[in-house]
C-alpha positions in Angstrom: 14.0 248.4 231.5 17.3 249.7 232.2 20.6 248.0 230.9 21.3 244.5 232.1 24.0 243.8 234.1 26.4 241.0 232.0 25.6 238.0 233.6 28.7 236.8 234.3 29.2 239.8 236.9 26.0 239.1 238.3 27.7 235.3 239.0 30.6 236.5 240.2 29.2 238.9 242.5 26.9 236.4 244.3 29.7 233.9 244.1 31.9 236.2 246.1 28.8 237.0 248.7 28.9 233.3 249.0 32.4 232.8 249.6 33.4 236.7 251.7 29.7 237.5 252.8 30.1 240.8 251.2 28.9 241.9 247.7 31.7 243.3 245.4 31.3 247.5 245.0 30.4 248.9 241.9 28.4 245.6 240.6 25.2 246.1 242.7 23.7 249.1 243.3 23.1 249.5 247.2 19.4 248.6 247.2 20.1 245.3 245.8 23.0 244.4 247.8 21.4 244.7 250.8 18.6 242.3 249.5 20.7 240.1 248.6 22.1 240.4 252.1 18.8 239.9 253.5 18.4 236.6 251.1 21.6 235.2 252.3 20.6 235.6 256.2 17.5 234.1 255.7 19.2 230.8 254.6 18.4 230.7 251.0 20.8 229.3 248.4 21.1 230.9 244.7 21.1 227.3 243.1 18.6 226.4 245.4 14.3 226.4 245.5 12.3 228.8 247.4 11.3 228.4 251.1 8.1 226.7 250.6 5.1 229.3 251.7 1.8 228.9 250.4 -0.9 230.0 252.3 -3.9 227.0 252.2 -7.5 228.1 251.0 -8.5 229.3 254.7 -5.9 231.5 255.4 -6.1 232.9 252.1 -9.7 233.6 252.7 -8.6 235.5 255.9 -6.0 237.2 254.2 -8.5 238.3 251.8 -10.9 239.3 254.5 -8.0 241.6 256.1 -7.3 243.1 252.9 -10.8 243.9 251.4 -10.8 247.1 251.1 -7.1 247.3 249.5 -8.2 244.7 246.9 -11.7 246.2 246.1 -9.8 249.6 245.0 -7.0 248.0 243.1 -8.6 245.7 241.1 -10.5 248.5 238.5 -6.7 249.6 238.8 -5.1 246.6 237.9 -7.5 246.0 235.2 -6.3 249.4 233.6 -2.7 248.5 234.1 -3.4 245.0 232.8 -4.5 246.7 229.3 -1.4 248.9 229.5 0.7 245.4 228.8 -1.6 243.3 227.4 0.4 240.9 225.1 3.6 241.4 226.3 4.1 238.3 228.4 3.5 240.0 231.7 1.2 239.0 235.0 0.1 242.2 237.1 0.2 241.5 240.4 -1.4 243.0 244.1 0.4 241.3 247.1 -0.7 241.9 250.9 1.6 243.9 253.5 3.5 240.2 253.9 4.1 239.3 250.7 1.4 237.4 250.1 -0.1 237.1 246.5 -3.9 237.9 247.0 -5.2 238.6 243.4 -3.1 238.3 240.2 -4.2 239.3 236.2 -2.0 237.8 233.3 -1.2 237.2 229.8 -2.7 233.0 229.2 0.5 232.3 227.2 2.6 233.8 230.9 0.8 232.4 233.5 1.9 228.8 232.9 5.4 230.1 233.6 4.6 232.0 235.9 2.7 228.9 237.9 6.0 227.3 237.8 7.7 229.6 240.2 4.1 230.3 242.4 3.6 233.4 241.0 -0.2 232.8 242.0 -2.7 233.8 244.6 -1.6 232.3 248.4 1.8 232.7 247.7 4.3 234.4 249.8 7.2 236.3 247.8 8.4 238.0 250.9 12.3 238.0 250.8 13.0 235.6 253.7 10.6 233.1 251.1 12.0 233.4 247.4 15.5 236.0 247.9 15.6 238.7 246.3 12.6 239.9 244.1 10.2 243.2 243.5 7.3 242.1 246.0 9.4 241.4 248.8 12.3 243.7 248.0 10.2 246.9 247.5 8.1 246.0 250.7 11.9 245.6 252.7 12.9 249.0 251.5 9.3 250.8 251.4 9.9 252.1 247.6 9.6 250.9 244.5 12.1 248.8 242.8 13.0 246.9 239.6 14.6 243.3 239.5 15.5 242.4 236.2 17.1 238.7 235.5 19.8 237.8 237.3 19.7 240.6 239.5 17.2 238.1 241.6 18.8 236.4 244.5 17.4 232.8 243.4 18.6 231.6 240.0 15.1 230.0 239.0 13.9 233.4 238.7 16.2 234.5 236.8 13.7 234.6 233.4 11.9 237.3 235.3 12.2 241.2 234.8 9.7 242.8 238.0 8.8 245.9 239.2 7.2 247.1 241.9 5.8 250.0 244.3 4.6 249.6 247.8 1.2 251.1 248.4 0.7 252.7 251.8 -2.7 254.4 254.2 -3.2 258.0 254.8 -1.5 257.9 257.7 1.7 256.0 256.4 0.8 252.7 257.1 2.4 249.6 254.7 -1.0 248.3 253.1 0.8 245.8 250.0 2.3 246.4 247.2 1.5 246.0 243.1 4.2 244.3 241.0 4.2 243.5 236.8 6.2 240.9 236.1 7.5 239.2 232.3 10.1 237.3 230.5 13.2 239.7 230.8 13.2 239.2 227.0 10.1 241.6 226.8 11.0 244.0 229.4 10.0 248.1 229.2 12.1 250.9 230.5 8.6 252.6 231.3 7.5 249.5 233.6 8.8 250.5 236.9 7.2 253.9 236.5 3.7 252.3 235.1 3.8 250.6 238.5 4.7 253.5 240.3 1.1 255.5 238.8 -0.8 252.7 239.6 0.1 252.1 243.1 -0.8 256.4 243.6 -4.1 255.6 242.0 -4.5 252.9 244.5 -3.2 255.0 247.5 -6.1 257.8 246.0 -8.4 255.9 245.7 -8.1 254.3 249.2 -7.5 257.8 251.0 -10.7 259.2 249.5 -12.7 256.1 251.1 -11.1 256.6 254.0 -11.0 259.9 254.9 -14.9 260.7 253.9 -15.4 262.1 257.4 -12.3 264.4 257.0 -11.6 267.8 256.0 -9.8 267.4 252.4 -7.1 269.9 250.7 -6.2 269.1 246.9 -2.9 270.3 246.8 -0.8 270.9 243.6 1.6 273.2 242.8 -0.2 274.1 239.6 -4.2 274.4 239.9 -4.7 272.4 236.3 -2.7 269.9 238.5 -6.1 269.5 241.1 -7.6 266.2 240.6 -5.0 264.1 238.6 -3.4 261.8 239.7 -0.3 264.0 240.5 -2.3 266.0 243.5 -1.7 266.0 246.7 -4.0 265.4 249.4 -4.3 265.8 253.0 -6.8 265.3 255.5 -7.6 267.3 258.2 -9.1 267.1 261.6 -12.2 269.6 262.6 -9.4 271.7 264.8 -6.7 271.8 261.9 -4.5 269.2 262.8 -3.1 266.7 259.6 -4.6 263.2 260.2 -3.7 261.7 256.9 -2.0 262.6 253.5 -0.7 260.7 250.8 2.9 260.9 249.6 2.3 263.7 247.4 0.9 265.7 249.9 3.3 264.9 252.5 6.3 265.8 250.0 3.9 269.3 249.1 3.8 270.4 252.8 7.5 269.3 253.6 6.4 266.8 256.1 6.9 262.8 256.9 4.9 260.3 258.4 5.4 260.8 261.5 4.5 264.2 261.4 0.7 263.1 261.0 -1.3 263.3 263.6 1.3 266.0 265.1 0.9 268.9 263.2 -1.3 271.6 262.6 -2.1 273.1 259.5 -0.7 276.4 260.6 2.4 275.0 261.0 3.2 274.0 257.7 0.2 276.9 255.6 0.3 280.5 256.1 -3.5 280.0 256.2 -6.4 279.4 259.0 -8.7 276.7 258.5 -11.5 278.6 259.6 -10.6 281.0 256.8 -9.9 278.1 254.1 -13.8 276.8 255.2 -15.4 280.2 255.3 -14.0 280.5 251.3 -15.0 276.7 250.9 -18.6 277.9 251.9 -18.7 280.6 249.8 -17.3 278.7 246.4 -16.9 275.4 247.0 -15.2 275.0 244.1 -12.8 277.4 244.2 -9.3 277.0 243.5 -7.5 278.8 246.7 -3.7 280.2 246.3 -1.8 279.2 249.6 1.7 279.7 250.5 3.8 277.6 252.6 5.8 279.6 255.5 9.1 279.1 253.4 6.7 281.6 250.6 6.3 278.5 248.3 3.1 278.6 246.2 0.2 275.9 246.3 -3.1 275.8 244.5 -6.0 274.1 246.9 -9.2 272.8 246.8 -11.6 272.0 249.7 -13.4 269.0 249.7 -15.6 267.8 252.8 -19.0 266.6 253.2 -21.3 268.8 255.2 -22.2 267.0 257.9 -18.3 267.2 258.9 -18.2 270.9 258.9 -17.2 271.6 262.3 -20.6 273.0 264.0 -18.5 276.1 265.8 -15.1 277.6 266.1 -12.1 275.6 266.0 -11.7 274.0 269.7 -8.3 272.4 270.7 -10.1 269.2 272.4 -12.7 268.9 269.2 -13.2 265.4 269.1 -12.5 264.1 265.4 -15.2 265.3 263.1 -19.0 266.4 263.6 -20.3 263.9 261.1 -21.2 260.7 263.2 -22.0 261.7 266.6 -22.1 258.1 267.7 -20.5 256.1 270.5 -17.5 255.9 269.1 -16.9 259.5 267.8 -17.9 260.4 271.5 -15.0 258.9 272.9 -12.3 260.5 270.2 -10.5 263.4 271.7 -7.9 263.3 268.6 -5.4 260.9 268.5 -5.2 259.7 264.9 -4.1 256.0 265.6 -7.5 255.7 267.9 -9.5 257.1 265.3 -8.1 255.1 262.6 -9.3 252.3 264.7 -12.6 253.5 265.5 -13.3 254.6 261.6 -11.9 250.8 260.6 -14.3 249.2 263.2 -17.5 251.8 262.6 -16.9 249.9 258.6 -17.7 246.8 259.8 -20.0 247.1 262.9 -23.4 246.1 260.7 -21.8 243.9 259.1 -21.0 240.1 260.2 -17.2 240.4 260.9 -15.6 239.5 264.0 -13.4 242.3 265.7 -10.4 241.8 267.3 -9.0 244.9 269.6 -5.6 244.5 270.4 -3.5 246.9 272.9 -1.8 246.8 276.2 -3.5 246.2 279.5 -5.4 249.6 280.8 -5.5 251.3 276.8 -9.4 250.8 277.1 -10.3 247.9 275.1 -13.5 247.2 276.7 -14.3 250.5 276.6 -13.9 250.3 273.2 -15.5 247.5 272.5 -18.8 248.7 274.5 -19.0 252.1 272.2 -18.8 250.0 268.8 -21.6 247.6 270.1 -23.5 251.3 271.4 -22.4 252.7 267.3 -24.0 249.6 265.6 -27.5 248.0 265.0 -27.5 245.9 267.7 -26.8 248.6 270.1 -30.8 248.1 271.6 -29.4 244.2 272.6 -27.5 242.8 275.4 -23.7 243.9 275.4 -22.3 240.5 277.6 -18.3 240.9 278.5 -16.9 237.8 279.5 -13.2 238.0 281.1 -11.7 234.6 280.0 -8.9 235.3 282.1 -11.0 235.7 285.4 -13.6 232.8 285.3 -12.0 229.5 286.7 -11.1 226.9 284.5 -13.7 224.2 286.3 -16.6 227.2 286.0 -16.1 228.2 281.9 -17.8 226.1 280.6 -21.0 226.1 282.5 -20.5 229.8 282.6 -20.1 230.2 278.7 -22.2 227.7 277.3 -25.1 226.8 280.0 -26.3 224.3 281.5 -29.8 222.1 282.1 -31.3 221.7 285.2 -29.3 218.8 287.0 -26.9 218.5 285.0 -24.1 218.4 287.6 -23.9 218.3 291.5 -24.5 222.2 292.6 -26.3 223.5 289.3 -29.2 225.3 290.1 -32.4 223.6 289.5 -34.1 225.9 286.6 -30.6 225.6 285.0 -28.7 228.7 283.6 -28.7 230.7 280.0 -25.3 231.1 279.9 -22.9 234.0 278.8 -23.1 232.9 275.0 -27.2 232.9 274.7 -27.6 236.0 277.1 -25.9 237.5 274.1 -28.3 236.6 271.8 -29.0 239.6 268.9 -26.5 241.7 270.7 -22.7 241.9 271.2 -20.5 239.4 272.5 -17.1 240.6 273.9 -14.1 238.0 274.7 -11.9 239.7 276.8 -8.4 238.3 277.5 -9.6 235.4 275.0 -5.9 234.3 275.0 -6.4 233.1 278.3 -8.8 230.6 277.4 -7.7 227.4 278.0 -7.4 225.0 275.0 -10.2 222.7 275.6 -12.5 225.8 275.5 -11.0 226.9 272.5 -12.2 224.0 270.5 -15.9 223.9 272.1 -15.9 227.9 271.2 -14.7 227.2 267.9 -17.4 225.0 267.2 -19.8 227.6 267.9 -18.4 230.3 266.0 -18.6 227.5 262.9 -22.1 226.0 263.6 -23.7 229.7 265.3 -25.5 227.0 267.7 -24.7 226.1 271.4 -25.2 223.1 273.4 -25.6 223.5 277.2 -23.5 221.5 279.8 -25.9 218.4 279.9 -28.5 218.9 277.3 -28.5 216.6 274.1 -29.7 219.5 271.3 -28.1 222.7 270.3 -29.9 225.6 270.0 -29.0 228.4 267.4 -27.5 231.9 268.4 -27.1 235.3 266.7 -24.5 237.9 267.9 -21.6 240.0 266.9 -18.3 238.8 268.2 -15.5 241.2 269.3 -12.4 239.8 271.2 -9.7 241.5 273.0 -6.3 240.6 274.0 -2.6 242.3 275.6 -0.9 239.2 274.2 0.2 238.5 270.6 -2.3 235.9 269.1 -0.2 235.1 266.0 2.8 234.3 267.7 0.6 232.3 270.2 -1.0 230.4 267.5 2.6 229.7 266.0 3.4 228.4 269.3 0.4 225.7 269.6 -1.0 227.8 272.6 -4.2 229.3 271.2 -5.7 227.2 268.2 -4.9 228.9 264.9 -8.0 227.9 263.3 -9.9 229.7 266.2 -7.3 232.8 265.1 -8.4 233.1 262.0 -12.3 232.9 263.0 -11.9 235.4 265.7 -9.3 237.8 263.2 -11.6 239.2 260.9 -10.8 243.2 261.8 -7.8 243.6 263.9 -7.3 247.1 265.1 -4.6 248.2 267.7 -5.1 250.8 270.2 -2.6 253.0 270.9 -0.5 252.6 274.6 -1.4 256.2 276.4 2.4 257.1 276.3 2.1 257.0 272.5 -1.4 259.0 272.1 -1.2 262.7 270.8 -4.2 263.6 272.6 -3.3 263.5 276.2 -4.2 267.2 277.2 -7.7 267.0 275.3 -8.3 263.0 277.3 -7.7 264.8 280.4 -10.4 267.3 280.1 -12.6 264.3 279.3 -11.8 262.4 282.0 -12.1 265.5 284.6 -15.4 266.3 283.7 -16.3 262.5 283.5 -14.8 261.8 287.1 -16.0 265.4 288.2 -19.5 266.8 286.9 -20.2 268.7 289.1 -17.3 271.4 288.7 -14.9 272.1 286.5 -11.6 271.0 287.5 -8.0 271.6 285.6 -4.8 270.5 286.2 -2.1 272.8 287.1 0.5 273.4 284.0 3.3 272.1 285.7 1.7 269.1 286.7 0.0 268.6 283.1 3.3 268.6 281.4 4.6 265.8 284.1 2.1 263.8 283.5 1.7 264.0 279.6 6.0 263.0 280.0 4.9 259.8 282.2 5.1 256.3 280.9 2.2 255.0 282.3 2.5 251.3 282.6 -1.2 250.7 283.2 -2.1 253.4 280.5 -5.7 254.7 280.8 -6.7 252.2 283.6 -4.1 254.0 285.7 -4.4 257.4 284.7 -8.0 257.4 285.3 -7.9 256.0 288.6 -4.9 258.3 289.7 -7.3 261.9 288.2 -10.2 259.9 290.4 -8.0 259.7 293.7 -7.0 263.4 293.0 -10.6 265.1 292.4 -11.6 262.9 295.4 -8.5 265.1 297.7 -10.1 268.3 296.4 -11.3 270.6 299.0 -14.0 272.6 299.2 -13.7 275.6 296.3 -10.5 274.2 295.3 -10.5 273.6 291.4 -7.1 272.9 290.2 -5.7 269.4 290.8 -1.8 270.2 291.6 1.1 268.0 293.5 -0.6 267.8 297.0 -3.5 266.2 295.9 -1.4 263.4 293.5 -0.1 260.1 295.4 3.2 259.9 297.3 4.2 257.2 294.8 3.4 258.5 291.9 4.9 261.8 293.0 8.0 260.0 293.3 7.8 258.1 290.3 7.6 261.6 288.1 10.1 262.9 290.7 12.2 260.0 289.0 11.4 259.9 285.7 12.2 263.8 285.7 15.6 263.3 287.0 16.3 260.9 284.0 14.6 263.1 281.2 15.6 266.8 282.3 16.7 268.8 285.4 14.6 268.7 288.2 11.5 270.1 289.0 10.4 270.1 292.9 6.6 269.9 293.0 5.2 273.1 294.2 4.6 272.7 298.0 8.4 272.1 297.9 9.0 275.1 296.0 7.4 278.1 297.9 10.4 279.8 298.0 9.9 280.1 294.2 8.1 282.5 292.4 4.4 282.0 290.4 6.8 282.9 287.0 9.0 281.2 287.6 7.2 277.9 288.0 5.5 278.7 284.7 8.5 279.4 283.0 9.7 275.7 284.0 6.7 274.3 283.2 6.8 275.7 279.8 10.7 274.5 279.5 9.5 270.8 281.0 6.6 271.0 278.0 8.9 272.2 275.0 11.5 269.6 275.9 8.5 266.6 275.9 7.1 267.9 272.2 10.9 268.2 271.0 10.8 272.2 270.7 7.1 272.1 268.7 5.4 275.4 270.3 2.1 273.8 269.1 1.9 271.0 270.7 3.5 272.2 274.0 0.5 274.7 274.3 -2.0 271.9 273.1 -0.1 270.1 276.5 -0.5 272.8 278.5 -3.8 273.8 277.9 -3.3 277.4 276.4 -3.2 278.4 272.8 0.6 279.0 270.8 0.1 282.7 270.9 -0.4 282.8 274.9 2.8 280.7 274.9 4.8 283.0 273.0 4.0 285.7 274.7 5.2 283.8 278.3 8.7 282.7 276.3 9.1 286.6 275.4 8.4 287.6 278.9 
C-alpha cells in the first residue's frame, strides 16, 4: 500500500481538527479530509468507541434477502479474491449500500482481531458509526479508496489497512461495496487494485443477470479486450436507447450515469441499431468495428437472446423488449426506472417474497400491482385490493378478517369471508398500508407469520395462501423509526421494494401519452398538438399519472365529430392557466392556439420546437421524441 503518513503528523492533524475544526493543508488528501470532517460532524471522538449499530438476526436476515442478487454474484468473486490474499492476515468483506457487513471471508489467525472491532456480519461500517474507514468512505465518495493505519478516524482501528471499491448497478445505483482489510503491517501496494477489479467483476456479473432481456453491446478499444474484465457492457432497449451500462461502457461512450435512459445509441455511435442487429443475425459472433462521432474507433460484439430481438423495425414508442409479453411488458412505454422496477418485481413474482411498491400518489401503484399479479403463476386466482386508508377504523377488522354469524350486532346472518380469505390462492394488495391502524398492524403481522386467519367471533383459525403486495406513498422506514408503523411488520412486508418514478421524472412521456390516448379513445386515433404536448411534458403533474389520465379523458370527451387532434380548446381552464403560469416562469410566454389566431402555423410550430428543445436541455433526439417526430424532421424544421 502507499507510503504511510508519519504517525505524529496524523495525530497533530487530528488534534488540529478537534481544536479548530479544520485539517492542516498538505497532510491529508482531499477525500480523507472530507471524511474526517464528516466523522467529526457525526459526533465521533478519535479516542472514543464506535457508535454502536449492529443489526439483530431479523434485520440481518432482511438485509440479506434484500441483497440476494448481490450476494449470489459476489460470493464466487470473493472466494477467488480470498485465495489471492490468503495467509496475509486479511479478511474480504461485502457490505450493503448502508455499510452493513453481509458476508466475510478471512484468515483464521486474523478473524479474532477483526471481531474485536466488529468486522463481522451485521455490523455497520457507515462513516457515521465507525468514522473514516474504507467501506464507509467508499460509499460516501462513490469511489475506490484506501485507508491505512492512522488515517482511520477512530484510533482503535489504526491497526487496520483497508481498500474498498463500490459496486454499482447497470443504472448507476449503489449496490454495495467490496473491501479487503488486514493488519497494516502486512499491507500490499496492489490491494486497492485487486478490490477495484473484484468490484468490476461483480458489476459485470450483475449486469449480465439483470439485462438478459436487453440487447447488449460488449465494447473495448481492442477486439481482444472483449470478454475480459476490462470490457465495457452497454444495455439497449429494442428501440435503440441506452438503458444500462457498466462504468467502462459509460467511459468508452463518453457518457455518465445521468445519460442512462435519455440517450439513443445513434447520438454517440455512427451506426443504426438495425444495422448492428442485421450484422449480428448474419454472423452472431462477429466483432464489429464502430466509430464514435468524434472519430474514435471501438470494437463491439452484440449479444442478445433471440426472443429479445425486435419483431419489426424500430419504433419510437416501442415497449421494453419483446421477450416477455406479459402484463408488465404491456405497461412498459420505455422509461428506464419504471422498467427496472418491473424487471425486479418480475423476478420474484413466482417466489414467496412480498413486494412493497413505493411512489407518490397517482403514479400507478395499483396498476403496477395488478400487472404483476397478471404476470405471475397466480394470475388465474383472485386479485384482492384493499385501500387501508379508506376503510373506517371501526370496520377494518371485520372487513379484513371476516366474521362468523352473530359475531356482533348488525352482522350478516351468513357471516363474512373477509378480504384476506377472498385472496386465497391469488394476490392480496394492501394499498396505503402506512395508514393502517397499529392494532390492525399487529393482527396482520400475526397472519403473515402464521399464515392463518381467525375471523371475528371465531375460536379457530383457518389457513390462508396468498402472495402479498403492498403500496405506500409514505416513507415507511421513517414511520417505523418514529413508532407510527411496526418495525417487525415493515421488515415482513419489505421483501423487495420497488420505487415507481413520478410522471415529471419519466423519460417516456410521449410514448406514455400515445398509450393513454389509445386506451381512452379506442374508436379513433387521437393525437396531441405538438405545442400542447411540449407544454404538458414540461408540467410538474402533482397528481401524476392519475391526474394526467383524467385530463386526457376529459379532453377526449370534448372532441367534436371529425376532430382527431387535442389542442388548447379541449383542455380544462384551470390546467390551461397552470400551464401558462408554469411557462411564464420557465420560458417566454406562449399563448394557447385560440389566442394566437393572427400568428402563422409555421410560427406556432417553431415555438413548440423551441419549447421542446429547452425542456430537453438541447437534446435534439429527446425533443423529437417529445414532439412525436423524427430527429431528421426536427432538423429540417429548424433549418426552415
